[in-house]
N, C-alpha and C positions, 0 to 999 in steps of 0.2 A: 461509451458506457455500456456495460453488459448488465442486463437485468434478469435474463432467463436462467433458471436453475440448470436447464439442459446445456447451456453454454459453459457452465462452470462445474458440472458434475464430475468430470474426469480430471480436474485440476488437484494437485497435491499442495495444500496450503501450508505455509510455515508461519507460526505466530512469532511476532517480535520478541526478542529476548527481554525487552523492557515491559512486556505485559505482565500483569499480576492479578491477584484476586481482588484488588481494591479499585477496580474501574480504571479510569485514566484514558488517555488518548492513544490507543494502540492500533496497529494495523497488522494485517496478514498479507504476505506476498507469495507469489507462485510463478514458476515458469509456465508460460501459457502459449507456446507456439508463436505465431505471428499476431501482433507485433512484438511480443516478447515477455513482458512482465504484467501480471495482474495484481491489483491492490484492492483490498477491501477493509472496512472497519470491523475490528474484532467484536465490538459490542453490537453490531447490526449485520450479521452475516447474510441475511436475506435481502439487505439493501443493495444498492448499486455497486458494481465493480468496475473499476477503471483499468484500462490497459494502456501501457506505454511501451515505447521501444526500449530495448536493452541499453541503447546509447543514452536515452533520456533518463532512465533509471540510474545509470552510472553517474551522470552529471548531477542529478539530485542528491545522491548519496555523498558525492564529493563535496558539494556545497553544504550539506547538512553537517558533515563531520569536520569541516574547516571553518565553520562560523560564517558561511557565505550568505546567510539570510539575516537581514536586519531585524531587530526586535520591533514588535508593533509599537506604534506611537502611543505613549501613555497619556497624552494630553487630551 
């Protein structure tokens, strides 16, 4: 987890295409050197930032786009 503004000052963030002016659960991502991808909450840009490897990010996107995550148990 990255919390320092100095660690993210030079990163070019890209807002999710699903973000809008109505709130919601949106993220921003950026290429961030090693380990590869930085992710943060669009609604809390000063909060923590997570970094994951490019391989982990690719696996996450693959699972997210193919329904690889089971829905939360509603019971």
